[in-house]
C-alpha positions as CSV (number, residue, x, y, z in Angstrom):
1,M,-49.0,-154.2,-26.1
2,S,-45.7,-155.7,-24.8
3,M,-45.4,-157.5,-21.5
4,L,-43.5,-154.6,-20.0
5,E,-46.2,-152.1,-21.0
6,E,-48.9,-154.3,-19.7
7,L,-47.0,-154.8,-16.4
8,N,-46.6,-151.1,-16.1
9,A,-50.3,-150.7,-16.4
10,L,-50.7,-153.1,-13.5
11,G,-48.4,-151.0,-11.3
12,V,-45.1,-152.8,-11.9
13,N,-42.2,-150.4,-12.0
14,T,-40.4,-152.0,-15.0
15,E,-38.1,-149.0,-15.5
16,E,-36.7,-149.6,-12.0
17,G,-36.5,-153.3,-12.6
18,L,-34.6,-152.7,-15.8
19,R,-32.2,-150.3,-14.0
20,R,-31.5,-153.0,-11.4
21,L,-30.4,-155.2,-14.2
22,N,-28.3,-152.6,-16.0
23,G,-31.0,-152.1,-18.7
24,N,-30.8,-155.7,-19.9
25,A,-34.4,-156.2,-21.0
26,S,-33.9,-159.7,-22.1
27,F,-32.6,-160.8,-18.7
28,Y,-35.3,-158.9,-16.9
29,E,-38.0,-160.6,-18.9
30,R,-36.4,-164.0,-18.3
31,M,-36.4,-163.2,-14.5
32,L,-40.1,-162.1,-14.7
33,G,-40.8,-165.4,-16.5
34,K,-39.6,-167.3,-13.5
35,F,-41.7,-165.3,-11.0
36,P,-45.0,-167.3,-11.5
37,D,-43.2,-170.6,-10.6
38,M,-41.5,-169.0,-7.7
39,L,-44.8,-167.7,-6.5
40,K,-46.4,-171.1,-6.8
41,S,-43.6,-172.7,-4.8
42,S,-43.9,-170.1,-2.1
43,A,-47.6,-169.8,-2.2
44,V,-49.3,-167.9,0.6
45,S,-52.9,-168.8,1.0
46,P,-55.4,-166.7,2.9
47,D,-56.5,-169.9,4.8
48,F,-53.2,-170.1,6.8
49,D,-53.3,-171.1,10.4
50,G,-53.9,-168.1,12.6
51,T,-52.0,-169.5,15.5
52,D,-49.0,-171.2,13.8
53,Y,-48.0,-169.1,10.8
54,A,-44.2,-169.4,10.8
55,G,-44.2,-171.1,7.4
56,T,-46.5,-168.4,6.0
57,L,-44.2,-165.8,7.3
58,D,-41.2,-167.5,5.6
59,A,-43.1,-167.8,2.3
60,A,-44.4,-164.2,2.4
61,H,-40.8,-163.0,3.1
62,A,-39.5,-164.9,0.1
63,V,-42.2,-163.5,-2.2
64,K,-41.5,-160.0,-0.9
65,G,-37.8,-160.3,-1.7
66,V,-38.2,-161.6,-5.2
67,A,-41.0,-159.1,-6.0
68,G,-38.8,-156.3,-4.6
69,N,-35.8,-157.3,-6.7
70,L,-38.0,-157.3,-9.8
71,S,-39.8,-154.1,-8.9
72,I,-43.2,-155.8,-8.9
73,T,-44.4,-153.0,-6.7
74,P,-48.0,-154.0,-5.9
75,I,-46.9,-157.5,-4.8
76,Y,-43.8,-156.2,-3.0
77,E,-45.7,-153.5,-1.0
78,A,-48.5,-156.0,0.0
79,Y,-46.1,-158.7,1.1
80,S,-44.0,-156.2,3.0
81,E,-47.2,-155.3,4.9
82,I,-48.1,-159.0,5.3
83,V,-44.6,-159.7,6.7
84,R,-44.8,-156.8,9.1
85,L,-48.2,-157.7,10.4
86,L,-47.2,-161.4,10.9
87,R,-44.1,-160.3,12.8
88,E,-46.4,-158.2,15.0
89,A,-48.6,-161.2,15.6
90,K,-51.6,-159.7,13.6
91,P,-52.5,-162.7,11.4
92,E,-56.0,-161.6,10.7
93,E,-54.9,-158.2,9.4
94,A,-52.2,-159.9,7.3
95,R,-54.9,-162.2,5.9
96,G,-56.9,-159.1,4.9
97,V,-54.0,-157.6,3.0
98,L,-53.4,-160.9,1.3
99,E,-57.0,-161.2,0.2
100,K,-56.8,-157.6,-1.3
101,V,-53.7,-158.3,-3.3
102,M,-54.7,-161.7,-4.7
103,P,-56.6,-160.3,-7.7
104,V,-53.7,-157.9,-8.5
105,Q,-51.3,-160.8,-8.1
106,A,-53.4,-163.0,-10.4
107,A,-53.5,-160.3,-13.1
108,I,-49.7,-159.8,-12.9
109,I,-49.1,-163.6,-13.1
110,S,-51.5,-163.9,-16.0
111,C,-49.8,-161.2,-17.9
112,I,-46.4,-162.7,-17.4
113,E,-47.6,-166.2,-18.4
114,A,-49.4,-164.9,-21.5
115,H,-46.2,-163.4,-22.8
116,W,-43.8,-166.1,-21.6
């Protein structure tokens, strides 16, 4: 199975991602290949400080943006919710969303890394 097929099975909307890049599959796959490193550099850990989470909000917003541009839907939707909750000063609820998405995020990253 190709990387795009596997990502589709994990909930990534690769068709939309390809449309965003004018159908250029090679470029889309290269951009997907950079996502794991971006995610590591903007890592959001569930053990973030519940009283001072400005850095966590910034990192979550960065992940949300890149995931949205690449149509990595499960990560985009979860981080959109995390950003919203942090902006509403609900860090514990944001932590719960993050904990739920982490296995999906790990599966998507593993898929990309296995093909890259």
